[in-house]
C-alpha positions as CSV (number, residue, x, y, z in Angstrom):
1,M,21.5,-11.1,-10.0
2,I,20.3,-9.6,-6.7
3,N,18.7,-6.1,-6.7
4,L,20.2,-4.3,-3.8
5,Y,17.1,-2.1,-3.3
6,G,15.3,-5.2,-2.1
7,M,17.6,-6.0,0.8
8,E,16.5,-4.8,4.3
9,M,19.2,-4.0,6.7
10,K,19.4,-7.1,8.8
11,K,19.4,-9.4,5.8
12,L,22.0,-7.2,4.1
13,Q,24.2,-7.4,7.2
14,T,24.0,-11.2,7.2
15,L,24.8,-11.3,3.5
16,M,27.9,-9.1,4.0
17,V,29.2,-11.4,6.7
18,E,28.7,-14.3,4.4
19,R,30.8,-12.5,1.8
20,K,33.6,-12.0,4.4
21,Q,32.8,-8.4,4.9
22,K,32.1,-6.5,8.2
23,P,28.4,-5.9,9.1
24,F,28.9,-2.1,8.9
25,R,29.3,-2.6,5.1
26,A,25.5,-2.9,5.0
27,V,25.1,0.6,6.6
28,Q,27.6,2.0,4.1
29,L,25.6,0.6,1.2
30,F,22.3,1.9,2.7
31,T,23.9,5.3,3.1
32,W,25.0,5.4,-0.5
33,L,21.7,4.1,-1.9
34,Y,19.3,6.2,0.1
35,E,21.1,9.2,1.6
36,K,23.6,9.9,-1.1
37,K,21.3,8.5,-3.8
38,A,24.0,6.7,-5.7
39,T,22.9,5.2,-8.9
40,S,26.0,3.0,-9.6
41,F,28.5,1.1,-7.5
42,D,31.3,3.1,-9.0
43,E,30.1,6.2,-7.0
44,M,30.7,4.4,-3.7
45,S,34.1,5.8,-3.1
46,D,34.7,4.6,0.4
47,I,34.3,1.0,-0.6
48,S,37.3,-0.9,-1.9
49,L,37.7,-1.2,-5.6
50,S,37.8,-5.0,-5.4
51,F,34.5,-5.2,-3.5
52,R,32.9,-2.7,-5.8
53,E,33.8,-5.0,-8.7
54,E,32.2,-7.9,-6.7
55,L,29.1,-5.8,-6.2
56,K,28.9,-5.0,-9.9
57,R,29.2,-8.7,-10.7
58,D,26.5,-10.0,-8.4
59,F,24.1,-7.1,-7.7
60,C,22.2,-4.5,-9.6
61,L,20.5,-1.1,-8.9
62,D,17.7,-1.3,-11.5
63,L,14.5,0.6,-11.1
64,P,11.2,0.0,-12.9
65,R,10.9,1.8,-16.2
66,V,8.2,4.4,-16.7
67,H,6.0,3.1,-19.5
68,T,3.3,5.8,-19.3
69,K,2.6,8.9,-17.1
70,Q,-0.7,10.5,-16.6
71,V,-1.4,13.8,-14.7
72,S,-4.8,14.5,-13.2
73,S,-6.4,17.9,-13.1
74,D,-5.9,17.8,-9.3
75,G,-2.1,17.2,-9.7
76,T,-2.2,13.5,-9.0
77,I,0.3,11.5,-11.0
78,K,-0.2,7.9,-12.1
79,L,2.7,5.9,-13.5
80,L,2.5,2.7,-15.3
81,L,5.8,1.0,-14.5
82,E,7.3,-1.8,-16.5
83,L,9.2,-4.5,-14.4
84,E,12.2,-6.5,-15.5
85,D,10.0,-9.4,-16.8
86,G,7.7,-7.2,-18.8
87,Y,4.8,-7.2,-16.3
88,K,3.4,-3.7,-15.5
89,V,2.1,-2.2,-12.3
90,E,0.6,1.2,-11.4
91,T,1.7,3.5,-8.7
92,V,0.1,6.9,-7.8
93,L,1.5,10.1,-6.3
94,M,-1.1,12.1,-4.3
95,R,-0.3,15.6,-3.2
96,Y,-1.6,16.6,0.2
97,N,-1.1,19.9,2.1
98,Y,1.0,17.9,4.6
99,G,3.2,16.0,2.1
100,N,3.4,13.6,-0.8
101,A,1.8,10.2,-0.5
102,V,2.5,7.2,-2.8
103,C,0.0,4.5,-3.3
104,V,2.1,1.4,-3.8
105,S,1.1,-1.9,-5.5
106,S,2.1,-5.1,-3.9
107,Q,1.2,-7.7,-6.6
108,V,0.7,-7.9,-10.3
109,G,-3.0,-8.4,-10.4
110,C,-5.0,-9.6,-7.4
111,N,-6.8,-12.8,-6.4
112,M,-9.2,-11.3,-3.8
113,G,-12.0,-10.9,-6.5
114,C,-13.8,-8.0,-5.0
115,S,-16.8,-7.4,-7.3
116,F,-16.5,-3.6,-7.3
117,C,-12.7,-3.4,-7.9
118,S,-10.9,-3.2,-11.3
119,S,-7.5,-4.2,-9.9
120,G,-8.4,-8.0,-9.8
121,I,-9.9,-8.3,-13.2
122,L,-6.9,-10.4,-14.5
123,G,-6.3,-12.2,-11.2
124,K,-2.9,-12.4,-9.5
125,Q,0.0,-13.0,-11.9
126,R,2.7,-12.8,-9.3
127,N,3.9,-11.2,-6.1
128,L,6.0,-8.1,-6.2
129,Q,9.5,-8.4,-4.7
130,P,10.7,-5.8,-2.1
131,H,12.9,-4.1,-4.7
132,E,9.9,-3.6,-7.0
133,M,7.9,-1.9,-4.3
134,V,10.9,0.2,-3.1
135,G,11.4,1.0,-6.8
136,Q,7.9,2.5,-7.1
137,V,8.8,5.0,-4.3
138,L,12.2,5.8,-5.7
139,V,10.8,6.4,-9.2
140,I,8.4,8.9,-7.7
141,N,11.2,10.6,-5.7
142,N,13.2,10.9,-9.0
143,L,10.1,12.5,-10.6
144,L,9.7,15.0,-7.7
145,K,13.4,15.8,-8.0
146,A,13.1,16.5,-11.7
147,E,10.4,19.0,-10.9
148,N,13.0,21.0,-8.9
149,R,10.5,21.6,-6.0
150,G,12.8,20.2,-3.3
151,E,10.1,17.6,-2.4
152,H,10.2,13.9,-1.7
153,V,7.8,11.1,-0.7
154,T,6.7,11.6,2.9
155,H,3.9,9.0,3.2
156,I,3.2,5.6,1.8
157,V,-0.1,3.7,1.5
158,V,0.2,0.0,0.4
159,M,-3.3,0.2,-1.2
160,G,-2.5,-0.2,-4.9
161,T,-3.1,-3.4,-6.9
162,G,-2.9,-6.6,-4.8
163,E,-3.6,-7.8,-1.3
164,P,-0.5,-6.9,0.8
165,F,-1.0,-9.7,3.3
166,D,-1.1,-12.2,0.4
167,N,2.5,-11.2,-0.1
168,Y,3.3,-10.8,3.5
169,D,7.1,-11.4,3.8
170,N,8.0,-9.2,0.9
171,V,5.8,-6.4,2.1
172,M,7.4,-6.6,5.6
173,D,10.8,-6.3,4.0
174,F,9.6,-3.3,2.0
175,I,8.3,-1.6,5.1
176,R,11.5,-2.1,7.0
177,I,13.6,-0.6,4.1
178,V,11.5,2.5,3.7
179,N,11.1,3.0,7.5
180,N,14.8,2.5,8.3
181,Q,16.5,5.7,9.2
182,K,19.4,4.8,6.9
183,G,16.8,3.9,4.2
184,L,14.1,6.2,3.1
185,A,13.4,7.3,6.7
186,I,9.7,7.4,6.3
187,G,8.1,7.4,9.7
188,A,6.0,4.4,10.8
189,R,3.0,6.6,11.4
190,H,3.3,7.7,7.8
191,I,3.0,4.2,6.4
192,T,-0.4,2.5,6.0
193,V,-1.0,-1.1,5.0
194,S,-4.5,-2.1,3.8
195,T,-5.9,-5.6,3.9
196,C,-9.3,-7.0,2.9
197,G,-9.1,-9.2,6.0
198,L,-6.7,-12.2,6.3
199,P,-7.1,-13.0,10.0
200,E,-3.9,-15.0,10.6
201,R,-1.8,-12.3,8.9
202,I,-3.5,-9.6,10.9
203,K,-2.5,-11.4,14.1
204,Q,1.0,-12.0,12.8
205,Y,1.3,-8.3,11.9
206,S,0.3,-7.4,15.4
207,L,3.5,-9.0,16.7
208,E,5.9,-7.3,14.2
209,G,6.7,-4.4,16.6
210,L,5.8,-1.9,13.9
211,Q,4.0,1.4,14.6
212,T,2.6,1.6,11.1
213,N,-1.1,2.0,10.4
214,L,-3.4,-0.8,9.5
215,A,-6.6,-0.4,7.4
216,I,-9.3,-3.0,7.1
217,S,-11.4,-3.0,4.0
218,L,-14.8,-3.9,5.3
219,H,-17.3,-2.4,2.8
220,A,-20.2,-4.3,4.3
221,P,-21.6,-4.7,7.8
222,N,-22.8,-8.3,7.6
223,D,-21.7,-11.6,6.0
224,E,-24.6,-11.9,3.6
225,L,-23.8,-8.7,1.9
226,R,-20.0,-9.0,2.2
227,N,-20.1,-12.4,0.6
228,K,-21.6,-10.8,-2.5
229,L,-19.1,-7.9,-2.6
230,M,-15.9,-9.6,-1.4
231,K,-15.4,-13.4,-2.1
232,I,-12.7,-13.5,0.6
233,N,-15.5,-13.2,3.1
234,K,-16.6,-16.8,2.3
235,A,-13.3,-18.0,3.5
236,H,-12.9,-15.5,6.4
237,P,-16.2,-14.2,7.6
238,L,-16.5,-11.0,9.6
239,K,-16.3,-12.7,13.0
240,E,-12.9,-14.0,12.2
241,V,-11.8,-10.6,10.9
242,M,-13.1,-8.7,13.9
243,D,-11.6,-11.2,16.3
244,A,-8.2,-10.6,14.6
245,V,-8.7,-6.9,14.8
246,R,-9.2,-7.1,18.6
247,I,-6.0,-9.2,18.9
248,Y,-4.2,-6.6,16.8
249,E,-5.4,-3.7,19.0
250,K,-4.3,-5.6,22.1
251,N,-0.9,-6.7,20.8
252,A,0.1,-3.7,18.8
253,G,-1.6,-1.0,20.9
254,R,-2.7,0.6,17.6
255,R,-6.2,1.4,16.4
256,V,-7.3,0.4,12.9
257,T,-9.1,2.3,10.1
258,Y,-12.2,0.6,8.7
259,E,-12.5,1.4,5.0
260,Y,-16.1,1.4,3.7
261,L,-16.8,2.0,0.0
262,L,-20.3,3.4,-0.4
263,L,-22.4,1.8,-3.2
264,Q,-25.8,3.3,-4.1
265,E,-28.6,1.4,-2.5
266,V,-26.3,-1.6,-1.8
267,N,-24.5,-0.8,1.4
268,D,-25.3,2.9,2.1
269,T,-28.7,2.5,3.9
270,K,-29.6,3.5,7.4
271,E,-29.8,-0.2,8.3
272,C,-26.3,-0.8,7.1
273,A,-25.0,2.2,9.1
274,L,-26.5,0.8,12.2
275,E,-25.2,-2.7,11.6
276,L,-21.7,-1.2,11.0
277,I,-21.9,0.5,14.4
278,E,-22.8,-2.7,16.1
279,L,-20.1,-4.7,14.2
280,I,-17.2,-2.4,15.3
281,K,-18.5,-1.7,18.8
282,G,-15.8,-2.2,21.4
283,T,-12.9,-1.5,19.0
284,F,-10.9,1.7,18.8
285,G,-11.0,2.1,15.0
286,Y,-12.6,4.8,13.0
287,V,-14.4,4.6,9.7
288,N,-13.1,6.0,6.4
289,L,-16.1,6.4,4.0
290,I,-15.0,6.1,0.4
291,P,-17.0,7.5,-2.6
292,Y,-17.2,4.8,-5.3
293,N,-15.5,5.4,-8.6
294,E,-17.7,3.8,-11.2
295,T,-16.3,1.5,-13.9
296,N,-17.8,-0.2,-16.9
297,K,-16.9,-3.6,-15.4
298,N,-20.0,-3.8,-13.1
299,D,-23.4,-2.2,-12.4
300,Y,-22.6,-0.5,-9.1
301,K,-23.4,3.2,-8.8
302,R,-21.8,5.9,-6.7
303,S,-23.8,6.9,-3.7
304,S,-25.3,10.3,-3.9
305,G,-23.8,13.1,-1.8
306,N,-26.9,13.2,0.4
307,R,-26.7,9.4,1.1
308,V,-23.0,9.7,1.9
309,H,-23.5,12.5,4.4
310,A,-26.6,10.8,5.9
311,F,-24.5,7.6,6.5
312,L,-21.8,9.7,8.0
313,D,-24.3,11.5,10.2
314,I,-25.6,8.3,11.6
315,L,-22.1,7.1,12.5
316,M,-21.1,10.4,14.2
317,K,-24.4,10.7,16.2
318,N,-23.7,7.2,17.6
319,G,-20.2,8.0,18.7
320,V,-18.3,6.5,15.8
321,K,-15.5,8.6,14.5
322,A,-15.7,8.8,10.7
323,T,-14.5,10.8,7.7
324,I,-15.1,10.9,4.0
325,R,-12.0,10.2,2.0
326,K,-10.7,12.9,-0.3
327,E,-10.6,11.8,-3.9
328,F,-7.6,11.9,-6.1
329,G,-7.1,11.3,-9.8
330,S,-10.5,9.9,-10.7
331,D,-10.2,11.5,-14.2
332,I,-7.1,9.4,-15.0
333,D,-8.4,6.1,-13.3
334,A,-6.0,6.6,-10.4
335,A,-8.6,6.6,-7.6
336,C,-9.5,3.8,-5.2
337,G,-10.5,0.6,-7.0
338,Q,-9.5,1.9,-10.5
339,L,-5.9,0.6,-10.8
340,K,-5.6,-2.2,-13.3
341,A,-2.3,-1.6,-15.2
342,K,-4.1,-0.6,-18.3
343,V,-1.8,-0.1,-21.3
344,G,-2.5,2.7,-23.7
């Protein structure tokens, strides 16, 4: 049975024609699903009864089930969601003064094997389908509606468990659904996709015609160190990644964000800062410094506040735009690198 939440507009139009329906039927369905927020086909009153019966027979509108919910002292909410096959993924709601952002997972587990990250401990079990990613956003919207605050999701970051570009086609469908004006109508500039650096996918992404944001997880300024932190670098060293970034900037006309997780006395030295400046020279990106959230799965330590600000100061004095990422939900393991679909 096909979950209708996973169908982007063009594919749904094609499917409607195959079922002897007019293409506008897809717009009708999107309107009912996302604008009118129908939860059953019986509610779709301007669709013929016979076709509604056909829809009920062949399609579903199922959402992930909330298995557990945790609320941080800073208001961040982490949900452990159960999928139809029993696998579980985490999604996080972060409240900013400019809106509500959802951190979306793109895979069950992750194969990238970054040594500092909890998300890949079990390895990739499977890719998430578009409806399972859309479902994460819709479940959060339902949660916000239940709070009676008149709020909804305004921003999306595909930075949860998984490597989005290792699930490329499904992630692209997800983006087109949430960005579509008849879908969730989330502006492209409010959608960010993060990748650890798959060069061919970065180049492909540059040709999609999307105005979304791209974040590159660097975390090291040279291959020797990055090989130790991120095993993907052995397959795709920094030169390949940076060449792809330059192609992306040229084709998409968009700058990237370089994500840089600071680890005490590992990658937070003055020498690393200067190497990072040299690495990204000539690109238009800026650096997002991320305080590390310690886990019991490795020996990495969080850089001290003094070292973080010293690193930032070196970047800024050398003309590199940089910020320190605001932390959310570290007390409920909802912060960067902590998602691992833990039950209980």
